[in-house]
Gaussian input, Z-matrix of N, CA and C with variables (Angstrom, degrees):
# hf/3-21g

backbone

0 1
 N
 C     1     B1
 C     2     B2     1     A1
 N     3     B3     2     A2     1     D1
 C     4     B4     3     A3     2     D2
 C     5     B5     4     A4     3     D3
 N     6     B6     5     A5     4     D4
 C     7     B7     6     A6     5     D5
 C     8     B8     7     A7     6     D6
 N     9     B9     8     A8     7     D7
 C    10    B10     9     A9     8     D8
 C    11    B11    10    A10     9     D9
 N    12    B12    11    A11    10    D10
 C    13    B13    12    A12    11    D11
 C    14    B14    13    A13    12    D12
 N    15    B15    14    A14    13    D13
 C    16    B16    15    A15    14    D14
 C    17    B17    16    A16    15    D15
 N    18    B18    17    A17    16    D16
 C    19    B19    18    A18    17    D17
 C    20    B20    19    A19    18    D18
 N    21    B21    20    A20    19    D19
 C    22    B22    21    A21    20    D20
 C    23    B23    22    A22    21    D21
 N    24    B24    23    A23    22    D22
 C    25    B25    24    A24    23    D23
 C    26    B26    25    A25    24    D24
 N    27    B27    26    A26    25    D25
 C    28    B28    27    A27    26    D26
 C    29    B29    28    A28    27    D27
 N    30    B30    29    A29    28    D28
 C    31    B31    30    A30    29    D29
 C    32    B32    31    A31    30    D30
 N    33    B33    32    A32    31    D31
 C    34    B34    33    A33    32    D32
 C    35    B35    34    A34    33    D33
 N    36    B36    35    A35    34    D34
 C    37    B37    36    A36    35    D35
 C    38    B38    37    A37    36    D36
 N    39    B39    38    A38    37    D37
 C    40    B40    39    A39    38    D38
 C    41    B41    40    A40    39    D39
 N    42    B42    41    A41    40    D40
 C    43    B43    42    A42    41    D41
 C    44    B44    43    A43    42    D42
 N    45    B45    44    A44    43    D43
 C    46    B46    45    A45    44    D44
 C    47    B47    46    A46    45    D45
 N    48    B48    47    A47    46    D46
 C    49    B49    48    A48    47    D47
 C    50    B50    49    A49    48    D48
 N    51    B51    50    A50    49    D49
 C    52    B52    51    A51    50    D50
 C    53    B53    52    A52    51    D51
 N    54    B54    53    A53    52    D52
 C    55    B55    54    A54    53    D53
 C    56    B56    55    A55    54    D54
 N    57    B57    56    A56    55    D55
 C    58    B58    57    A57    56    D56
 C    59    B59    58    A58    57    D57
 N    60    B60    59    A59    58    D58
 C    61    B61    60    A60    59    D59
 C    62    B62    61    A61    60    D60
 N    63    B63    62    A62    61    D61
 C    64    B64    63    A63    62    D62
 C    65    B65    64    A64    63    D63
 N    66    B66    65    A65    64    D64
 C    67    B67    66    A66    65    D65
 C    68    B68    67    A67    66    D66
 N    69    B69    68    A68    67    D67
 C    70    B70    69    A69    68    D68
 C    71    B71    70    A70    69    D69
 N    72    B72    71    A71    70    D70
 C    73    B73    72    A72    71    D71
 C    74    B74    73    A73    72    D72
 N    75    B75    74    A74    73    D73
 C    76    B76    75    A75    74    D74
 C    77    B77    76    A76    75    D75
 N    78    B78    77    A77    76    D76
 C    79    B79    78    A78    77    D77
 C    80    B80    79    A79    78    D78
 N    81    B81    80    A80    79    D79
 C    82    B82    81    A81    80    D80
 C    83    B83    82    A82    81    D81
 N    84    B84    83    A83    82    D82
 C    85    B85    84    A84    83    D83
 C    86    B86    85    A85    84    D84
 N    87    B87    86    A86    85    D85
 C    88    B88    87    A87    86    D86
 C    89    B89    88    A88    87    D87
 N    90    B90    89    A89    88    D88
 C    91    B91    90    A90    89    D89
 C    92    B92    91    A91    90    D90
 N    93    B93    92    A92    91    D91
 C    94    B94    93    A93    92    D92
 C    95    B95    94    A94    93    D93
 N    96    B96    95    A95    94    D94
 C    97    B97    96    A96    95    D95
 C    98    B98    97    A97    96    D96
 N    99    B99    98    A98    97    D97
 C   100   B100    99    A99    98    D98
 C   101   B101   100   A100    99    D99
 N   102   B102   101   A101   100   D100
 C   103   B103   102   A102   101   D101
 C   104   B104   103   A103   102   D102
 N   105   B105   104   A104   103   D103
 C   106   B106   105   A105   104   D104
 C   107   B107   106   A106   105   D105
 N   108   B108   107   A107   106   D106
 C   109   B109   108   A108   107   D107
 C   110   B110   109   A109   108   D108
 N   111   B111   110   A110   109   D109
 C   112   B112   111   A111   110   D110
 C   113   B113   112   A112   111   D111
 N   114   B114   113   A113   112   D112
 C   115   B115   114   A114   113   D113
 C   116   B116   115   A115   114   D114
 N   117   B117   116   A116   115   D115
 C   118   B118   117   A117   116   D116
 C   119   B119   118   A118   117   D117
 N   120   B120   119   A119   118   D118
 C   121   B121   120   A120   119   D119
 C   122   B122   121   A121   120   D120
 N   123   B123   122   A122   121   D121
 C   124   B124   123   A123   122   D122
 C   125   B125   124   A124   123   D123
 N   126   B126   125   A125   124   D124
 C   127   B127   126   A126   125   D125
 C   128   B128   127   A127   126   D126
 N   129   B129   128   A128   127   D127
 C   130   B130   129   A129   128   D128
 C   131   B131   130   A130   129   D129
 N   132   B132   131   A131   130   D130
 C   133   B133   132   A132   131   D131
 C   134   B134   133   A133   132   D132
 N   135   B135   134   A134   133   D133
 C   136   B136   135   A135   134   D134
 C   137   B137   136   A136   135   D135
 N   138   B138   137   A137   136   D136
 C   139   B139   138   A138   137   D137
 C   140   B140   139   A139   138   D138
 N   141   B141   140   A140   139   D139
 C   142   B142   141   A141   140   D140
 C   143   B143   142   A142   141   D141
 N   144   B144   143   A143   142   D142
 C   145   B145   144   A144   143   D143
 C   146   B146   145   A145   144   D144
 N   147   B147   146   A146   145   D145
 C   148   B148   147   A147   146   D146
 C   149   B149   148   A148   147   D147
 N   150   B150   149   A149   148   D148
 C   151   B151   150   A150   149   D149
 C   152   B152   151   A151   150   D150
 N   153   B153   152   A152   151   D151
 C   154   B154   153   A153   152   D152
 C   155   B155   154   A154   153   D153
 N   156   B156   155   A155   154   D154
 C   157   B157   156   A156   155   D155
 C   158   B158   157   A157   156   D156
 N   159   B159   158   A158   157   D157
 C   160   B160   159   A159   158   D158
 C   161   B161   160   A160   159   D159
 N   162   B162   161   A161   160   D160
 C   163   B163   162   A162   161   D161
 C   164   B164   163   A163   162   D162
 N   165   B165   164   A164   163   D163
 C   166   B166   165   A165   164   D164
 C   167   B167   166   A166   165   D165
 N   168   B168   167   A167   166   D166
 C   169   B169   168   A168   167   D167
 C   170   B170   169   A169   168   D168
 N   171   B171   170   A170   169   D169
 C   172   B172   171   A171   170   D170
 C   173   B173   172   A172   171   D171
 N   174   B174   173   A173   172   D172
 C   175   B175   174   A174   173   D173
 C   176   B176   175   A175   174   D174
 N   177   B177   176   A176   175   D175
 C   178   B178   177   A177   176   D176
 C   179   B179   178   A178   177   D177
 N   180   B180   179   A179   178   D178
 C   181   B181   180   A180   179   D179
 C   182   B182   181   A181   180   D180
 N   183   B183   182   A182   181   D181
 C   184   B184   183   A183   182   D182
 C   185   B185   184   A184   183   D183
 N   186   B186   185   A185   184   D184
 C   187   B187   186   A186   185   D185
 C   188   B188   187   A187   186   D186
 N   189   B189   188   A188   187   D187
 C   190   B190   189   A189   188   D188
 C   191   B191   190   A190   189   D189
 N   192   B192   191   A191   190   D190
 C   193   B193   192   A192   191   D191
 C   194   B194   193   A193   192   D192
 N   195   B195   194   A194   193   D193
 C   196   B196   195   A195   194   D194
 C   197   B197   196   A196   195   D195
 N   198   B198   197   A197   196   D196
 C   199   B199   198   A198   197   D197
 C   200   B200   199   A199   198   D198
 N   201   B201   200   A200   199   D199
 C   202   B202   201   A201   200   D200
 C   203   B203   202   A202   201   D201
 N   204   B204   203   A203   202   D202
 C   205   B205   204   A204   203   D203
 C   206   B206   205   A205   204   D204
 N   207   B207   206   A206   205   D205
 C   208   B208   207   A207   206   D206
 C   209   B209   208   A208   207   D207
 N   210   B210   209   A209   208   D208
 C   211   B211   210   A210   209   D209
 C   212   B212   211   A211   210   D210
 N   213   B213   212   A212   211   D211
 C   214   B214   213   A213   212   D212
 C   215   B215   214   A214   213   D213
 N   216   B216   215   A215   214   D214
 C   217   B217   216   A216   215   D215
 C   218   B218   217   A217   216   D216
 N   219   B219   218   A218   217   D217
 C   220   B220   219   A219   218   D218
 C   221   B221   220   A220   219   D219
 N   222   B222   221   A221   220   D220
 C   223   B223   222   A222   221   D221
 C   224   B224   223   A223   222   D222
 N   225   B225   224   A224   223   D223
 C   226   B226   225   A225   224   D224
 C   227   B227   226   A226   225   D225
 N   228   B228   227   A227   226   D226
 C   229   B229   228   A228   227   D227
 C   230   B230   229   A229   228   D228

   B1=1.4471
   B2=1.5218
   B3=1.3019
   B4=1.4515
   B5=1.5190
   B6=1.3146
   B7=1.4465
   B8=1.5118
   B9=1.3270
   B10=1.4622
   B11=1.5183
   B12=1.3320
   B13=1.4561
   B14=1.5138
   B15=1.3224
   B16=1.4569
   B17=1.5183
   B18=1.3330
   B19=1.4577
   B20=1.5152
   B21=1.3188
   B22=1.4568
   B23=1.5220
   B24=1.3269
   B25=1.4600
   B26=1.5246
   B27=1.3178
   B28=1.4546
   B29=1.5296
   B30=1.3337
   B31=1.4675
   B32=1.5320
   B33=1.3140
   B34=1.4583
   B35=1.5216
   B36=1.3184
   B37=1.4694
   B38=1.5262
   B39=1.3236
   B40=1.4651
   B41=1.5310
   B42=1.3186
   B43=1.4661
   B44=1.5321
   B45=1.3360
   B46=1.4668
   B47=1.5294
   B48=1.3274
   B49=1.4628
   B50=1.5261
   B51=1.3277
   B52=1.4688
   B53=1.5237
   B54=1.3235
   B55=1.4624
   B56=1.5311
   B57=1.3397
   B58=1.4638
   B59=1.5294
   B60=1.3182
   B61=1.4694
   B62=1.5233
   B63=1.3274
   B64=1.4646
   B65=1.5261
   B66=1.3143
   B67=1.4703
   B68=1.5215
   B69=1.3312
   B70=1.4619
   B71=1.5216
   B72=1.3300
   B73=1.4613
   B74=1.5110
   B75=1.3127
   B76=1.4595
   B77=1.5234
   B78=1.3068
   B79=1.4630
   B80=1.5193
   B81=1.3276
   B82=1.4662
   B83=1.5263
   B84=1.3156
   B85=1.4717
   B86=1.5210
   B87=1.3263
   B88=1.4644
   B89=1.5321
   B90=1.3304
   B91=1.4722
   B92=1.5202
   B93=1.3283
   B94=1.4704
   B95=1.5199
   B96=1.3265
   B97=1.4643
   B98=1.5309
   B99=1.3231
   B100=1.4628
   B101=1.5244
   B102=1.3309
   B103=1.4645
   B104=1.5219
   B105=1.3158
   B106=1.4698
   B107=1.5277
   B108=1.3226
   B109=1.4674
   B110=1.5218
   B111=1.3263
   B112=1.4624
   B113=1.5206
   B114=1.3248
   B115=1.4746
   B116=1.5152
   B117=1.3292
   B118=1.4626
   B119=1.5229
   B120=1.3050
   B121=1.4583
   B122=1.5286
   B123=1.3206
   B124=1.4665
   B125=1.5145
   B126=1.3285
   B127=1.4645
   B128=1.5205
   B129=1.3333
   B130=1.4641
   B131=1.5223
   B132=1.3325
   B133=1.4614
   B134=1.5229
   B135=1.3079
   B136=1.4611
   B137=1.5246
   B138=1.3486
   B139=1.4537
   B140=1.5248
   B141=1.3074
   B142=1.4663
   B143=1.5269
   B144=1.3211
   B145=1.4557
   B146=1.5257
   B147=1.3148
   B148=1.4685
   B149=1.5271
   B150=1.3371
   B151=1.4643
   B152=1.5286
   B153=1.3165
   B154=1.4642
   B155=1.5194
   B156=1.3145
   B157=1.4618
   B158=1.5263
   B159=1.3482
   B160=1.4706
   B161=1.5199
   B162=1.3416
   B163=1.4689
   B164=1.5218
   B165=1.3286
   B166=1.4612
   B167=1.5240
   B168=1.2976
   B169=1.4485
   B170=1.5166
   B171=1.3338
   B172=1.4640
   B173=1.5225
   B174=1.3255
   B175=1.4617
   B176=1.5269
   B177=1.3180
   B178=1.4511
   B179=1.5241
   B180=1.3006
   B181=1.4553
   B182=1.5140
   B183=1.3257
   B184=1.4590
   B185=1.5219
   B186=1.3193
   B187=1.4600
   B188=1.5237
   B189=1.3147
   B190=1.4584
   B191=1.5282
   B192=1.3145
   B193=1.4663
   B194=1.5259
   B195=1.3356
   B196=1.4659
   B197=1.5230
   B198=1.3187
   B199=1.4584
   B200=1.5276
   B201=1.3290
   B202=1.4614
   B203=1.5220
   B204=1.3271
   B205=1.4703
   B206=1.5202
   B207=1.3369
   B208=1.4605
   B209=1.5307
   B210=1.3408
   B211=1.4641
   B212=1.5303
   B213=1.3186
   B214=1.4642
   B215=1.5264
   B216=1.3186
   B217=1.4671
   B218=1.5428
   B219=1.3192
   B220=1.4548
   B221=1.5282
   B222=1.3266
   B223=1.4527
   B224=1.5321
   B225=1.3305
   B226=1.4576
   B227=1.5047
   B228=1.3146
   B229=1.4778
   B230=1.5033
   A1=108.85
   A2=117.11
   A3=122.11
   A4=110.43
   A5=115.45
   A6=122.72
   A7=108.18
   A8=117.20
   A9=121.00
   A10=109.84
   A11=114.89
   A12=122.87
   A13=107.61
   A14=116.97
   A15=120.92
   A16=108.72
   A17=116.11
   A18=122.31
   A19=109.50
   A20=116.81
   A21=122.43
   A22=107.07
   A23=116.28
   A24=121.73
   A25=108.65
   A26=115.84
   A27=121.93
   A28=109.62
   A29=117.68
   A30=120.39
   A31=113.63
   A32=117.91
   A33=120.60
   A34=111.86
   A35=115.94
   A36=120.62
   A37=109.69
   A38=116.40
   A39=120.22
   A40=109.97
   A41=116.29
   A42=120.71
   A43=110.93
   A44=115.79
   A45=120.29
   A46=110.97
   A47=117.08
   A48=120.90
   A49=110.86
   A50=117.07
   A51=120.26
   A52=110.94
   A53=116.94
   A54=119.99
   A55=110.56
   A56=116.13
   A57=120.50
   A58=110.60
   A59=115.81
   A60=120.18
   A61=110.78
   A62=117.19
   A63=120.55
   A64=111.05
   A65=116.52
   A66=120.17
   A67=111.87
   A68=116.12
   A69=120.38
   A70=113.03
   A71=116.56
   A72=120.75
   A73=114.58
   A74=117.16
   A75=120.60
   A76=108.80
   A77=116.86
   A78=121.47
   A79=109.73
   A80=115.36
   A81=119.64
   A82=109.43
   A83=116.91
   A84=120.43
   A85=111.06
   A86=116.19
   A87=119.77
   A88=111.01
   A89=116.89
   A90=120.16
   A91=110.96
   A92=116.20
   A93=120.41
   A94=110.02
   A95=116.84
   A96=120.15
   A97=111.18
   A98=116.38
   A99=120.43
   A100=111.45
   A101=115.78
   A102=119.85
   A103=110.91
   A104=117.02
   A105=119.87
   A106=111.15
   A107=116.81
   A108=120.04
   A109=110.40
   A110=116.95
   A111=120.57
   A112=111.81
   A113=117.43
   A114=118.01
   A115=111.87
   A116=117.81
   A117=118.05
   A118=110.50
   A119=117.59
   A120=121.26
   A121=109.33
   A122=116.36
   A123=120.83
   A124=110.77
   A125=117.17
   A126=118.50
   A127=111.30
   A128=117.29
   A129=118.60
   A130=111.79
   A131=117.16
   A132=120.88
   A133=112.32
   A134=116.42
   A135=122.87
   A136=111.30
   A137=115.44
   A138=121.49
   A139=107.74
   A140=118.02
   A141=118.92
   A142=111.55
   A143=115.42
   A144=119.37
   A145=107.68
   A146=117.09
   A147=121.09
   A148=110.93
   A149=116.93
   A150=120.17
   A151=110.43
   A152=116.83
   A153=119.28
   A154=111.68
   A155=116.58
   A156=119.63
   A157=110.75
   A158=116.57
   A159=119.89
   A160=111.33
   A161=116.37
   A162=119.80
   A163=112.61
   A164=116.85
   A165=119.92
   A166=109.87
   A167=115.44
   A168=120.77
   A169=113.85
   A170=117.71
   A171=119.14
   A172=111.90
   A173=117.49
   A174=120.17
   A175=111.46
   A176=116.81
   A177=117.99
   A178=108.80
   A179=115.95
   A180=120.56
   A181=113.20
   A182=117.75
   A183=121.06
   A184=108.30
   A185=116.32
   A186=120.72
   A187=108.21
   A188=116.70
   A189=121.93
   A190=111.15
   A191=117.19
   A192=120.19
   A193=111.28
   A194=117.40
   A195=120.27
   A196=110.59
   A197=115.85
   A198=119.80
   A199=110.58
   A200=117.69
   A201=121.11
   A202=110.45
   A203=116.85
   A204=120.63
   A205=110.51
   A206=116.75
   A207=120.42
   A208=111.12
   A209=116.49
   A210=119.87
   A211=111.08
   A212=116.49
   A213=120.26
   A214=111.01
   A215=116.61
   A216=120.75
   A217=110.59
   A218=115.84
   A219=120.95
   A220=111.95
   A221=117.03
   A222=121.21
   A223=113.19
   A224=116.75
   A225=120.53
   A226=114.84
   A227=117.07
   A228=120.35
   A229=111.22
   D1=134.16
   D2=-179.91
   D3=-107.04
   D4=150.18
   D5=176.09
   D6=-122.36
   D7=139.04
   D8=179.49
   D9=-73.22
   D10=146.18
   D11=178.10
   D12=-136.18
   D13=129.38
   D14=178.82
   D15=-100.41
   D16=127.85
   D17=-179.70
   D18=-124.64
   D19=150.48
   D20=171.53
   D21=-104.14
   D22=116.96
   D23=-175.37
   D24=-135.27
   D25=142.21
   D26=177.12
   D27=-55.63
   D28=134.14
   D29=-178.76
   D30=-56.07
   D31=-35.62
   D32=178.32
   D33=-65.07
   D34=-37.19
   D35=178.19
   D36=-67.93
   D37=-40.46
   D38=178.51
   D39=-61.87
   D40=-46.45
   D41=179.76
   D42=-58.34
   D43=-48.04
   D44=-179.88
   D45=-64.01
   D46=-39.40
   D47=-179.99
   D48=-65.08
   D49=-39.92
   D50=178.61
   D51=-65.03
   D52=-41.49
   D53=177.78
   D54=-64.08
   D55=-43.71
   D56=179.35
   D57=-62.20
   D58=-46.14
   D59=-179.63
   D60=-60.69
   D61=-45.92
   D62=-179.76
   D63=-62.47
   D64=-41.15
   D65=-179.54
   D66=-67.20
   D67=-23.70
   D68=-178.09
   D69=-106.93
   D70=11.80
   D71=175.36
   D72=64.33
   D73=37.99
   D74=179.64
   D75=-140.77
   D76=-172.17
   D77=178.85
   D78=-117.52
   D79=161.16
   D80=176.25
   D81=-62.45
   D82=-38.33
   D83=177.69
   D84=-58.05
   D85=-44.41
   D86=179.77
   D87=-66.20
   D88=-38.59
   D89=177.09
   D90=-60.48
   D91=-46.63
   D92=-179.28
   D93=-64.90
   D94=-44.98
   D95=179.50
   D96=-60.25
   D97=-44.93
   D98=-179.84
   D99=-63.13
   D100=-42.38
   D101=179.44
   D102=-64.26
   D103=-46.87
   D104=179.98
   D105=-63.08
   D106=-39.52
   D107=177.46
   D108=-63.50
   D109=-41.38
   D110=-178.18
   D111=-66.49
   D112=-44.46
   D113=-176.99
   D114=-73.96
   D115=-33.05
   D116=178.37
   D117=-74.22
   D118=-35.42
   D119=176.39
   D120=-67.08
   D121=-42.11
   D122=-179.16
   D123=-62.72
   D124=-41.35
   D125=-177.84
   D126=-74.14
   D127=-32.66
   D128=-179.82
   D129=-79.23
   D130=-30.30
   D131=179.24
   D132=-91.42
   D133=-6.22
   D134=-175.48
   D135=61.03
   D136=29.32
   D137=175.89
   D138=-100.00
   D139=137.94
   D140=179.73
   D141=-71.41
   D142=151.86
   D143=173.58
   D144=-68.43
   D145=168.25
   D146=-179.56
   D147=-57.79
   D148=-40.58
   D149=-179.69
   D150=-63.87
   D151=-46.02
   D152=179.48
   D153=-65.17
   D154=-35.12
   D155=178.20
   D156=-62.67
   D157=-37.36
   D158=177.96
   D159=-67.58
   D160=-32.74
   D161=-178.29
   D162=-82.10
   D163=-15.11
   D164=-176.56
   D165=-54.87
   D166=131.25
   D167=178.57
   D168=86.09
   D169=-4.20
   D170=-177.81
   D171=-68.80
   D172=-18.47
   D173=178.38
   D174=-109.69
   D175=15.17
   D176=178.34
   D177=-63.56
   D178=139.05
   D179=-178.40
   D180=88.40
   D181=-4.53
   D182=178.76
   D183=-90.28
   D184=129.64
   D185=176.87
   D186=-73.36
   D187=121.34
   D188=-174.89
   D189=-61.22
   D190=-43.49
   D191=-179.22
   D192=-65.21
   D193=-39.96
   D194=176.30
   D195=-62.07
   D196=-40.47
   D197=179.72
   D198=-65.98
   D199=-41.67
   D200=177.44
   D201=-61.94
   D202=-42.16
   D203=178.17
   D204=-62.18
   D205=-42.44
   D206=179.60
   D207=-63.52
   D208=-42.32
   D209=178.25
   D210=-63.74
   D211=-42.49
   D212=178.98
   D213=-61.69
   D214=-41.23
   D215=178.97
   D216=-67.66
   D217=-43.24
   D218=-178.06
   D219=-64.50
   D220=-43.45
   D221=-174.17
   D222=-102.85
   D223=6.21
   D224=174.06
   D225=66.85
   D226=30.92
   D227=-179.30
   D228=-82.98

């Protein structure tokens, strides 16, 4: 059973999403449903999303304190 959901989305994003969905043989509704299912499952299972899994280890070897200092300097915190 499906339930309607009203979202406010930038028209350009909607246009791009419709093109992407059509090119991939699906609907924007299915894309949104799949994304919401993935992020809620990921947060409840403590499993990273596919994007986070790709980024895992990208900061290995970075000193956390140095990075915090750099962020503070960059953003004036």
